[in-house]
C-alpha atoms as one frame of an Amber mdcrd trajectory, in Angstrom:
protein
 114.074 -73.101  83.143 112.055 -70.045  83.745 109.717 -68.079  81.241 110.687
 -64.891  82.005 108.553 -61.433  81.967 109.479 -57.870  83.228 112.783 -59.540
  85.129 110.559 -62.044  87.179 110.192 -66.009  86.296 106.438 -66.451  85.668
 107.141 -70.742  85.121 109.491 -72.778  86.513 110.244 -76.249  84.809 112.030
 -78.927  86.886 113.144 -82.288  85.611 111.603 -84.360  88.627 108.715 -84.041
  90.729 111.619 -83.931  94.076 113.341 -81.216  92.502 109.815 -79.529  91.946
 109.002 -79.954  95.301 112.160 -79.108  96.654 111.689 -75.587  95.167 107.941
 -75.432  96.464 108.772 -76.494 100.193 112.340 -75.244 100.702 112.816 -71.994
  98.348 108.399 -70.910  98.297 107.643 -71.215  94.882 104.144 -70.987  94.291
 103.077 -74.774  92.887 100.896 -72.982  90.548 103.930 -71.341  88.867 106.056
 -74.713  88.303 105.983 -78.093  86.325 107.821 -81.254  85.627 109.550 -82.079
  82.269 111.362 -85.359  82.661 114.817 -85.800  80.898 114.881 -87.802  77.281
 117.247 -90.009  76.340 118.831 -91.086  72.605 116.852 -94.166  72.530 118.345
 -94.776  68.649 121.972 -94.755  70.419 120.876 -96.285  73.878 119.462 -99.828
  72.293 119.983-103.034  73.444 122.385-104.661  71.350 122.675-108.288  71.556
 125.527-108.713  69.037 127.810-107.163  71.486 126.710-109.154  74.793 130.016
-110.662  75.420 132.212-107.272  75.265 131.909-105.988  78.879 133.332-109.403
  79.919 135.922-109.671  77.439 137.724-106.118  77.989 137.645-106.359  81.691
 138.104-110.279  81.902 135.212-110.791  84.194 134.644-114.740  84.563 131.632
-115.386  82.190 129.598-117.170  84.891 129.123-113.780  86.831 126.635-111.494
  85.877 127.469-107.952  85.906 125.645-105.143  87.775 127.357-101.579  86.363
 127.335 -98.323  88.023 128.093 -95.466  85.302 129.862 -91.928  86.742 132.331
 -90.828  89.289 133.299 -92.158  92.020 131.489 -89.390  94.663 129.743 -90.602
  98.229 126.659 -89.030  97.627 126.460 -91.077  94.746 126.349 -93.874  96.904
 129.162 -95.807  95.143 130.244 -96.979  98.781 126.793 -98.639  99.413 127.212
-100.827  96.261 130.463-101.455  97.028 129.298-103.033 100.520 126.322-104.574
  98.874 128.733-106.786  96.687 131.111-107.452 100.035 127.471-108.602 101.475
 126.818-111.032  98.569 130.890-112.701  98.480 131.404-112.964 101.741 128.005
-112.970 103.895 125.890-114.745 100.781 128.738-117.035  99.833 127.827-116.358
  96.314 130.557-116.166  93.048 127.880-115.028  90.092 127.906-111.369  90.458
 130.521-108.533  89.640 130.004-104.742  89.894 131.423-102.603  87.005 132.170
 -98.857  88.112 132.429 -97.058  84.422 133.618 -93.563  84.482 135.766 -93.202
  87.396 139.129 -90.830  87.392 142.160 -92.322  87.999 142.932 -92.785  91.732
 139.652 -92.326  93.223 138.508 -95.948  93.462 141.231 -95.787  96.704 139.183
 -93.347  98.200 136.881 -96.305  98.765 139.587 -98.966  99.275 137.673-100.090
 102.796 134.721-100.561 101.189 135.486-102.391  98.128 138.018-104.100  99.116
 136.866-107.390 100.791 135.496-107.987  97.404 137.917-106.781  95.325 137.725
-109.784  92.705 134.159-109.383  92.196 134.578-105.632  91.255 136.162-103.628
  88.467 137.093-100.134  88.031 136.828 -99.430  84.186 137.186 -95.697  83.759
 136.472 -93.604  81.342 134.924 -95.423  78.051 133.720 -94.154  74.960 131.414
 -97.177  74.155 129.099 -97.459  76.400 125.948 -98.385  75.422 128.236-101.595
  73.324 129.266-102.525  76.928 125.930-102.072  78.256 125.000-104.622  76.408
 126.773-107.724  78.193 125.339-106.305  81.669 122.956-107.525  83.351 121.593
-104.938  85.693 121.927-101.188  86.209 122.223 -99.731  89.735 121.821 -95.857
  91.269 122.690 -96.221  94.957 122.567 -92.028  95.733 122.654 -91.118  99.254
 122.869 -87.640  98.560 121.175 -85.512  95.938 120.210 -86.628  92.603 117.470
 -85.052  90.865 117.028 -87.789  87.988 119.896 -89.125  86.691 120.212 -89.704
  83.148 122.251 -93.111  83.649 118.892 -95.078  84.936 117.319 -93.980  81.431
 120.218 -94.791  79.693 120.330 -98.251  81.462 116.679 -99.097  80.835 116.921
 -97.805  77.065 119.405-100.716  76.564 117.296-103.155  78.413 118.605-103.274
  81.640 116.672-103.310  84.878 117.872-101.056  87.122 118.290-101.208  91.016
 117.584 -97.667  92.522 117.699 -96.065  96.020 114.637 -94.427  97.145 116.250
 -91.099  97.281 114.462 -87.860  96.210 114.120 -87.809  92.644 115.966 -91.789
  92.109 112.684 -93.730  92.241 110.989 -91.456  89.600 113.117 -92.579  86.940
 111.800 -96.869  87.336 108.722 -98.463  87.537 109.039 -99.964  90.800 108.387
-103.700  90.591 108.006-103.488  86.540 111.573-101.884  84.902 113.536-101.716
  88.270 113.814-102.250  92.221 113.669 -99.660  94.895 115.682-100.478  97.710
 116.191 -97.969 100.995 118.615 -95.973 100.756 122.202 -96.402 102.378 121.152
-100.458 103.112 123.524-102.546 101.685 122.187-105.971 102.736 118.791-105.043
 101.030 120.864-103.790  97.603 122.110-107.329  97.588 119.176-109.098  98.460
 117.417-106.954  95.560 120.331-107.610  92.550 120.420-111.374  93.810 116.832
-111.261  92.803 117.351-110.651  89.065 119.353-113.551  89.119 117.312-116.244
  91.446 114.133-115.445  90.406 113.230-117.217  87.064 112.293-114.677  84.275
 111.924-111.099  86.416 115.275-109.693  84.856 113.923-110.621  81.544 110.151
-109.022  81.873 111.713-106.398  83.481 114.270-105.585  80.401 111.735-105.698
  78.218 109.357-103.666  80.184 112.263-100.960  80.574 112.840-100.962  76.781
 109.255-100.626  76.210 108.704 -97.208  79.053 111.654 -95.705  77.432 110.324
 -95.640  73.946 106.642 -95.137  74.981 107.864 -91.495  77.474 111.212 -90.951
  77.896 112.675 -90.394  74.835 114.479 -87.039  73.394 111.362 -86.632  71.425
 109.305 -86.735  74.131 111.359 -83.987  76.212 110.997 -81.713  73.629 107.065
 -82.191  73.116 106.387 -81.468  76.696 108.632 -78.924  76.972 106.976 -77.277
  74.031 103.605 -78.233  75.777 104.212 -76.612  78.880 106.075 -73.489  76.890
 102.369 -72.957  75.279 100.792 -73.433  78.256 102.650 -70.639  79.433 102.021
 -68.203  77.049  98.484 -68.694  77.120  98.038 -68.487  81.230  99.795 -64.826
  80.323  97.630 -64.108  77.161
């Protein structure tokens, strides 16, 4: 975004610190003329719904003993979907676990075949759910979210949506993605592209007593306190008012 004055931007507003620094260091934009306003999520639409906690297991015929790791979005390599697939293969074939299941939501028809070499070794523990219209309800039955990006990702909305529904999120340490969580409190940050580390992080939320529940509660609180649509609007107004005062 930019406040325009005499055809020249006076203020650049970015959705993440990573995006702001890319503009400053890579594009030569004066840091004084920049600000960050994080995206907000509809916290009424995306909220914990314990009354439909069994929906995801039922719709996709996922065994009840398996905790669901959910990914939301198209299957693009820059999104690191292959890393999550490799992590699930590690969980199943190297660690001998049967209590974790990856659910990919939002994939287009035929997209999964392009990643077959990564997911087929753990195929029975991976489901491609495609487009679904009731995402908040499906998230209610998931254990944890995952955003394993390996390419540009400024501030993924899906992380906020998952946390608003009470899901901790495991994210890669890549550009703006870690900014979406409070590391160790609402989520876990793992090295980018490291499938074994991702596997261990996901399983830690199963194996460490109380960890997932603590993170779940903290995730919802964090969204309510700083990342709703109302917060985004308030922060934008504040930023524009500051920019206007600076010009006067």
